[in-house]
C-alpha positions in Angstrom: -26.2 0.9 18.2 -22.9 -0.5 17.2 -21.6 -2.5 14.5 -23.7 -4.6 12.8 -23.6 -7.9 13.8 -21.8 -10.4 11.3 -20.1 -7.3 9.5 -17.2 -8.7 8.0 -14.8 -8.2 4.5 -16.5 -10.4 2.5 -20.3 -9.0 3.5 -18.5 -5.4 3.1 -17.4 -6.7 -1.1 -20.9 -8.0 -1.7 -22.5 -4.7 -0.6 -19.6 -2.8 -2.5 -20.3 -5.0 -5.8 -24.2 -4.4 -5.4 -23.4 -0.7 -5.2 -21.1 -0.8 -8.0 -23.6 -2.3 -10.4 -26.4 0.1 -9.1 -23.8 3.6 -9.1 -21.1 2.6 -11.3 -17.9 1.2 -10.3 -16.1 5.0 -10.3 -19.3 6.2 -8.0 -18.9 4.2 -5.0 -18.0 5.5 -1.8 -17.0 3.8 2.0 -19.8 5.9 3.4 -22.2 4.3 0.8 -21.2 1.2 1.5 -21.6 1.9 5.6 -25.0 3.2 4.6 -26.0 0.3 2.5 -24.7 -2.1 5.7 -26.9 0.2 8.3 -23.3 0.5 10.0 -20.9 4.0 10.6 -18.3 4.5 8.1 -15.7 4.5 10.9 -16.8 0.4 11.3 -15.4 -0.4 8.0 -12.3 0.7 9.0 -12.1 -2.9 11.0 -12.0 -4.8 8.2 -10.3 -2.8 5.3 -8.0 0.5 5.3 -9.7 2.0 2.8 -11.0 2.9 -0.9 -7.9 1.3 -2.3 -8.2 -1.8 -0.5 -12.4 -1.6 -1.2 -11.3 -1.1 -5.1 -8.7 -4.0 -4.8 -11.7 -6.2 -2.6 -14.2 -5.6 -5.5 -11.5 -6.4 -8.5 -11.2 -10.0 -6.1 -14.8 -10.8 -5.8 -15.5 -9.7 -9.6 -12.5 -12.2 -10.9 -13.8 -15.1 -8.5 -17.4 -14.8 -9.7 -16.1 -15.0 -13.0 -13.8 -18.0 -12.2 -16.8 -19.4 -10.4 -19.0 -19.0 -13.7 -17.0 -20.3 -16.1 -15.5 -23.2 -14.0 -19.1 -24.3 -13.2 -19.7 -24.3 -17.4 -16.6 -26.3 -17.6 -17.3 -29.0 -15.4 -18.4 -32.1 -17.0 -17.7 -31.0 -20.3 -14.6 -31.5 -22.5 -13.0 -29.9 -25.4 -15.5 -28.0 -27.5 -18.3 -28.5 -25.7 -16.2 -27.1 -22.5 -15.2 -24.0 -24.5 -18.3 -23.3 -25.6 -20.0 -23.4 -22.3 -16.9 -21.3 -20.8 -17.9 -18.6 -23.5 -21.5 -18.6 -22.7 -20.9 -17.9 -19.3 -18.3 -15.5 -19.9 -20.8 -13.2 -22.0 -23.6 -13.9 -19.6 -21.7 -13.1 -16.5 -20.4 -9.9 -18.3 -23.7 -8.6 -19.4 -25.2 -9.3 -16.4 -22.5 -7.7 -14.0 -21.1 -4.7 -16.6 -19.3 -3.0 -13.4 -17.8 -6.1 -12.2 -16.6 -6.7 -14.8 -15.0 -3.4 -15.9 -13.0 -4.3 -12.7 -11.7 -7.2 -14.0 -10.2 -5.5 -17.0 -8.5 -3.4 -14.3 -6.7 -6.8 -13.1 -3.3 -6.3 -14.6 -2.9 -2.8 -12.5 -3.6 -4.8 -9.3 -0.4 -5.7 -7.3 -2.4 -7.8 -4.9 -1.5 -11.3 -5.0 -5.0 -12.2 -3.9 -6.3 -10.7 -7.1 -3.6 -12.2 -9.3 -3.9 -15.2 -8.0 -8.1 -15.1 -8.9 -7.1 -14.0 -12.4 -4.7 -16.6 -13.0 -7.4 -19.4 -12.1 -9.5 -17.8 -14.7 -6.5 -18.9 -17.3 -5.9 -22.2 -16.0 -9.4 -23.1 -16.6 -8.8 -22.3 -20.0 -5.3 -24.2 -19.8 -6.9 -27.4 -18.3 -10.2 -27.7 -21.1 -7.2 -27.2 -23.7 -5.3 -30.2 -22.3 -6.7 -33.2 -24.6 -5.8 -31.1 -27.8 -1.9 -31.8 -26.8 -1.1 -28.8 -28.2 2.6 -27.5 -27.0 2.7 -25.0 -24.1 3.0 -21.9 -26.7 0.3 -22.7 -29.0 -1.6 -23.4 -25.5 -1.0 -19.8 -24.5 -1.2 -18.3 -28.2 -5.0 -20.1 -28.4 -6.3 -19.2 -24.9 -4.9 -15.5 -25.9 -6.7 -15.4 -28.7 -10.1 -17.1 -27.1 -9.9 -14.6 -24.3 -9.6 -11.7 -26.7 -12.4 -12.7 -28.9 -14.8 -13.0 -26.0 -13.8 -9.9 -24.3 -13.9 -7.8 -27.9 -17.4 -9.2 -29.0 -18.9 -8.5 -25.2 -16.9 -5.2 -25.1 -18.6 -4.1 -28.5 -22.1 -5.5 -27.5 -22.2 -3.4 -24.5 -21.0 -0.3 -26.2 -24.3 -0.8 -28.5 -22.4 -1.5 -31.9 -24.6 -4.6 -32.5 -27.9 -2.8 -32.5 -30.0 -1.9 -35.6 -28.8 -5.2 -37.7 -31.2 -7.9 -38.6 -28.4 -10.6 -37.7 -29.1 -12.0 -34.3 -26.5 -11.1 -31.7 -26.7 -14.6 -30.0 -26.2 -16.3 -33.2 -23.3 -14.2 -34.1 -21.5 -15.1 -30.6 -22.0 -18.6 -31.0 -20.7 -18.3 -34.9 -17.7 -16.9 -33.5 -17.0 -19.3 -30.6 -18.1 -22.4 -33.2 -15.2 -21.1 -35.3 -12.4 -20.5 -32.9 -13.4 -24.1 -31.7 -13.4 -25.8 -35.2 -9.9 -24.1 -35.7 -8.8 -26.7 -32.8 -7.5 -30.0 -33.8 -6.1 -32.9 -31.6 -2.1 -32.5 -32.1 -1.4 -36.4 -31.4 -3.7 -36.8 -34.6 -1.5 -34.5 -36.5 
């Protein structure tokens, strides 16, 4: 039987992402992806050059999915409400896709323009949400960096199991962290 009809790079990446979540990002191979798709592994080489390109493709897919999740969370909202929506979507994505989230964390290592562009799209959403506060470019960069660091730090500690065994609700802790960050923002026109 020849290559499965409809095999394309996106189908391959979706299958690889699914495998990454099942087996771990480090444990997937082209052979496993081919098996999952019901094709022979040489068929994959019509669409990608090898395991490094597979890794880059997974990272791009992971970043694009995160970008879509936070964009959807921000649409129709502004200021603090948009930031809270983004924070909630970010945590949900990290919890539901821990292996893809790991792929995103390798973002600075990828020299691939498509991965870089997808990653910058995530940051641009935050910059757009910050516009109504009228911060300078430098102030916006500082806040966005801190905001992202706080979200990442929380979800990373949570994933590692550091918040188990306490009486305080983890969801409430996260919401309070994000609320405090948002409450630190003031409209610079009013200052």
